[in-house]
C-alpha positions as CSV (number, residue, x, y, z in Angstrom):
1,M,0.0,0.0,0.0
2,P,1.5,3.4,-1.0
3,K,2.3,6.0,1.7
4,L,0.0,8.9,1.7
5,K,2.8,11.4,1.4
6,E,3.8,9.9,-1.9
7,V,0.2,10.0,-3.3
8,D,-1.4,13.1,-4.7
9,I,-4.9,13.2,-3.1
10,N,-7.0,16.3,-3.0
11,Y,-9.6,17.3,-0.4
12,E,-12.6,16.3,-2.5
13,Q,-11.2,12.8,-2.9
14,I,-10.7,12.5,0.8
15,V,-14.3,13.6,1.5
16,E,-15.6,11.1,-1.0
17,L,-13.6,8.3,0.6
18,V,-14.9,9.2,4.1
19,R,-18.5,9.3,2.9
20,Q,-18.1,5.7,1.7
21,L,-17.2,4.6,5.2
22,E,-19.7,2.9,7.5
23,F,-20.8,5.0,10.5
24,E,-18.7,3.1,13.0
25,K,-15.6,3.6,10.8
26,K,-16.4,7.4,10.5
27,I,-16.6,7.7,14.3
28,A,-13.3,5.8,14.7
29,L,-11.7,8.1,12.2
30,I,-13.0,11.2,14.1
31,R,-11.6,9.8,17.4
32,E,-8.2,9.2,15.7
33,V,-8.1,12.8,14.4
34,I,-9.0,14.4,17.7
35,E,-6.4,12.4,19.6
36,E,-3.7,13.9,17.3
37,K,-1.3,16.1,19.2
38,G,-2.2,19.8,18.9
39,Y,-5.6,19.2,17.4
40,K,-7.5,20.8,20.2
41,E,-5.2,23.9,20.3
42,K,-5.5,24.3,16.5
43,F,-9.3,23.8,16.6
44,Y,-9.6,26.4,19.3
45,L,-7.5,28.9,17.4
46,Y,-9.5,28.2,14.2
47,T,-12.8,28.8,16.0
48,Q,-11.5,32.0,17.6
49,A,-10.6,33.3,14.2
50,L,-14.0,32.5,12.8
51,T,-15.8,34.3,15.6
52,K,-13.6,37.4,14.9
53,K,-14.1,37.1,11.1
54,Y,-17.9,36.8,11.3
55,N,-18.3,39.0,14.4
56,I,-20.0,36.2,16.4
57,R,-20.7,37.2,20.0
58,K,-20.6,34.8,22.9
59,M,-23.8,32.9,23.2
60,S,-25.5,30.3,25.3
61,E,-26.0,26.8,23.8
62,E,-29.6,27.7,22.9
63,G,-28.6,31.0,21.4
64,L,-25.9,29.3,19.3
65,D,-28.3,26.7,18.1
66,T,-30.7,29.4,17.0
67,F,-27.9,31.3,15.3
68,L,-26.7,28.3,13.4
69,H,-30.2,27.4,12.2
70,E,-30.8,31.0,11.0
71,R,-27.7,30.9,8.9
72,N,-28.6,27.6,7.2
């Protein structure tokens, strides 16, 4: 099996591969990703940047749920 670093795979191909996984395999993949060192810090920084970019104020869980449904 070729190493991923030696294969040219784009984002859309990865998304399509993940969509083909059974639910349990998707969950296992998510767990694997979030256990990666530094993932939580990077995710926190990313979400902070999004709140600044879109001027999203701090909200309760219910307020956030309403906000997200209004946007979709």
